[in-house]
C-alpha positions as CSV (number, residue, x, y, z in Angstrom):
1,M,-49.3,19.5,51.4
2,G,-50.8,22.9,50.9
3,S,-49.9,25.7,52.9
4,P,-52.2,26.8,55.7
5,V,-55.2,28.9,55.2
6,A,-57.3,30.7,58.1
7,T,-60.7,29.1,58.5
8,E,-61.5,32.8,59.2
9,N,-60.7,33.8,55.8
10,I,-62.4,30.7,54.1
11,A,-65.6,31.8,56.2
12,T,-65.2,35.3,54.6
13,Q,-65.1,34.2,51.3
14,L,-68.0,31.7,51.6
15,K,-69.9,34.7,53.2
16,K,-70.8,32.7,56.5
17,P,-69.7,33.1,60.1
18,A,-66.6,31.0,61.3
19,S,-69.2,28.9,63.2
20,G,-71.3,28.0,60.2
21,T,-68.0,26.3,58.4
22,S,-67.6,23.6,61.0
23,I,-69.6,20.8,59.6
24,L,-68.2,21.2,56.3
25,R,-64.5,21.6,58.0
26,S,-65.3,18.1,60.0
27,S,-66.7,16.4,57.0
28,L,-63.8,17.4,54.7
29,I,-61.3,16.4,57.5
30,E,-63.1,13.2,57.5
31,K,-62.8,12.4,54.1
32,G,-58.9,13.2,54.2
33,L,-59.1,16.2,51.8
34,I,-57.9,18.8,54.3
35,Y,-56.1,18.9,58.0
36,S,-55.9,21.1,60.3
37,P,-52.1,21.8,61.3
38,A,-52.8,24.4,63.7
39,Y,-55.4,25.9,65.7
40,G,-57.8,28.0,63.2
41,K,-55.6,26.7,60.2
42,I,-56.3,24.4,57.7
43,A,-54.8,22.8,54.4
44,F,-55.0,20.6,51.8
45,T,-54.0,17.0,51.9
46,V,-53.9,16.3,47.9
47,P,-51.0,18.4,46.1
48,G,-52.3,21.0,43.8
49,M,-56.0,21.4,45.0
50,K,-55.9,24.8,45.9
51,D,-54.6,25.6,42.6
52,Y,-57.2,23.2,40.8
53,L,-59.8,25.2,42.7
54,S,-58.8,28.2,41.8
55,R,-58.5,27.5,38.1
56,A,-62.1,26.0,38.0
57,G,-63.6,29.3,40.0
58,L,-64.5,27.6,43.2
């Protein structure tokens, strides 16, 4: 499992308000790609996904 990241940091990277990411967050949780280990935090369920997305420029 990946290291938790603040949802606020993700919103900043996407140039959206934190509230603007809630639908995407819910969708990714529903699909089993991320989980929320603590309030305001998310982490990938797939090992190495963060590195893969970084290499892909996403």
